[in-house]
N, C-alpha and C positions, 0 to 999 in steps of 0.2 A: 514176583515173577520176572524173569529176565528173558528178553527176546534177543535172538541172534540172527542176523541177516548176512548172507554172503553175496558179494558182488565181484564179478570178474572184469578185469580191464586189461587191455593190451599194455604190456610193460613199456612200449614205446610212447604211449599216450600219457604216462605218468612220470613227472620229473623225478630224476634220481634223488634229488635232495629231499623231496617229500617222502620217498620210500625210506631213506635213512632216518628221517625224523620219526616216522611211524615205528620203525624197528627199535629205535632207542627211546620210545615213549616220550617223544619230544612235543607232541601235540596234545591239547587238552580234551580230546574226545576219545570215547571208548572204541577205538578202531585198531585192529591188528592187521598186519599185512604179511603175506608169505608168497613165495614164488610158487606158481602153479605149473601145470603141464603146458606143453606147447599145443596150440590149436592151429591147424593148417600152417604150421611152421612159425607161428608167432608166439613168443613167450608171453605168458599170462601172469598177472598178479591177482591174488585172491584177497579181498578185503573182508574181514569179519567185523561187522558193526554190532555193538551191544547196547541195549537200552532197556528201560523199564516199561515203556509204553510204545505203541506204534507211532505216536506223534514224536516221541523222543528219537526213535530210530530214523524216522523220515527226516527230521531236522539234521541229524548227524550225516545222513546220506547227502542231503543238499549242501551241507557245509563242506563235505569232502569233495563233491563235484565242483563247487565254487572255488575251492582252494586249488584244485588241479587246473581248472580253466585259467585262473589268474596267474599261476606259476608258469603256465605254458606260453604266456604272452609277454 
């Protein structure tokens, strides 16, 4: 069984380099990114995280959040 979780983030909060890596399959986790709709005038990115267990998906979400936080500093 495969789980899919979608997370939305403001495009301004996500480094452009990370978005390019994810679009080009440059990172080693099962995460896809696409541009979503604007919410309250802010462009959104939609991340789809895929895993085989809830723990797997949770670890990938944490890795994504950690990567974004470290690239923003």
